[in-house]
N, C-alpha and C positions, 0 to 999 in steps of 0.2 A: 839421763836419757828416759825418753817415754816409748815404751814398746807395746806391741799388741802380738797377741796369738790368736789366729782365727782357724776353727775347725768347724766349718759350716757344712749343712747337709751337701754331699757331693752332687755336682752337676750331673743330671740324668738319673739320679737315684733317690732324690729327695723324697718324692711321692711315694715310693716303694717302702723306704725304710721309716719315713716318719708321717706319712699321709693316712695311714690305716692302723687301726688297732689290731695288727695280726699276730697271731700266736707263733711260738718257736717252730712248730711243725709247718705252717704255712710258709715260714721265712725259707725254710729248705726246699719246699715244694716250688715256690715262686722262683728260685734259681736253679731248678732242675735237679736239685739234690734230693736225696731220700733219707739222709741221716738226720737225726735229731740233735741239735747243737747245744752246748751247755751255756747259752746265755739268752737274756730276754731282749725283746725288740726294744727299740728306742720308743721314747715317749711320743704320743700323737701330737702333732702340730698342725692346725688347721691351715696356716699359711705356708706350709712346707713346699707346695707346689711352686711358690714363687722363686725357689732355689732351683728348679728345673728350667728357669729362664735366665739365659745368659747375661740379660741386663742387670738382674740381681748381683751377679757375680762381679760384673764391670763396676758397679756402685761399691762393692766391698773393697774392690782393688784401689780404687779412687780414694776411698776412705782410708786406707791402710798407707798409701803413698802420700797423701796430703796431711794427715793428722798425727803421724808417728815418725818418730826418728828412725826406727827399724821395726821389722816384723818378721813373723814366721806365719806361714799358711799351708795348712794341710789339704790335701786334694787327692782324688783317685788317680791311679796310673794312667787311666785312658783320658784323663781331663787334661792333661799336659799339653796336647796339640792344640786344643781349644783356648785354654787360659793363658799360655805363655805370651802369645803375642798382645794380650791386653795391658801388659806392664810397660810403664813408659820409662822405668827406672832399671838400672842394672841390678839384676838379682842373680842368685846362686840356687840351684837345685840340689838339695839334700835327699839322702834315701834312707828310710827306715823299713829294714827287713823284719817282716811281723809274721805272726801266726797265720795261717791260712783258714779262711772261712770256706766250708764245703761248697761245691758248686757242680755244674754239669760239664764244664770244659775240660779237654784233655790238658791244656796249659793252664797251670794254676798260678793265679796272681799272688806273689809272695813279698810285695813291696808296696809302700806308699811314698809318693814323693812329698817332699816339704820345700815350699819356695821361701827363701831366705833373703832379707835385705837388711844390711848392716850399715850403720852410719860411719862415716870415715874415721871418727874417733874410737871405734870399736874394733877395727879390722886388724889391729897389731896384737901379736901374741904377749901376753904378759908373763914375765919371768919364764920364758920359754915353754909355757903351756899352750898346747894347740888342742883343738877338738876335730876329731874325724867328721867328715861330711856324710858318714854312713853309720847307722846304728843297727847292730843285729841284736834284736831283742824279740824273741819269739814267745815270751812269756804274755799270758792273757791276764788282763786286770782282775784282781779279786773282786771288784765291784763293778756295777753299772751294767752297761747293755752293749750290743754291737755297736763298735765304733769308739767305745771308751778306750783310752790310752793307758798303758801302763806306767807306774811311777818312773821307771828308767826313761821312758819316752820323754816325759815332762822336764826331768832333770836335763836331758840331752838339749832340749829346745833352749832351757835357760842358759846352758853352757855355750851353745851356738850364738845366742844373742850377746854373750859376755856380760850377763845381767850380774850387776853389783849393788851393794848397798847404796841407797839414794836414787836408783833407777825405779821406774814403775813399769808395771806390764798390765794392760787391759787384757783380760780372757774374755773375747767378744762372744764365744758360744761355750759357757762353763760346763754344760753337762753334769759330770759327776764331781765337779770342783777339784779334779786331780791337780791342775795347774796351780790353783790357789794353795793347796797343801804343799806342792813342791816349793813355792815361793816362800811360804811361812818356814818351811824346813831350812830353806838357804839363807833367810835372814836371822834365824835363831842361832846359827853357828858364829 
């Protein structure tokens, strides 16, 4: 099976997180917080503003639906209402309970949705093994920048997709290459 994982710049946040070479204290200030967080900002991408255009996300969704047997797509919690209607295929929403980035709101966002599409041949439990659609992993990754995913998250995505030897997975936004590391670890067993 041919799979994809996509963790694009989140709709409405791309220019803020990837469009400027901003420092750590500026990240906190831009989001109304005053604390200094222990991560570095993401790398600057001159075309990041494209991801604040809904048409770019529509194209990504069409690519995922048309070119892959199954996929997982990370997005921001407040992107669900905008992006869910763009899918033409039946999908599932999974939840990652994560660490919290500082902000100025009284209600703290503590989760990220993951859109999952499995091919029919991968939906049945194998030898009674099932995977929960919620991952509670509040550990921040040891490497990378804001938005980097921890190892447990990458392994969870592979489990959700029922990734096996012989399958392939394209990591469309490799960032810190955490997904590649998870795949290599899975195939080495």
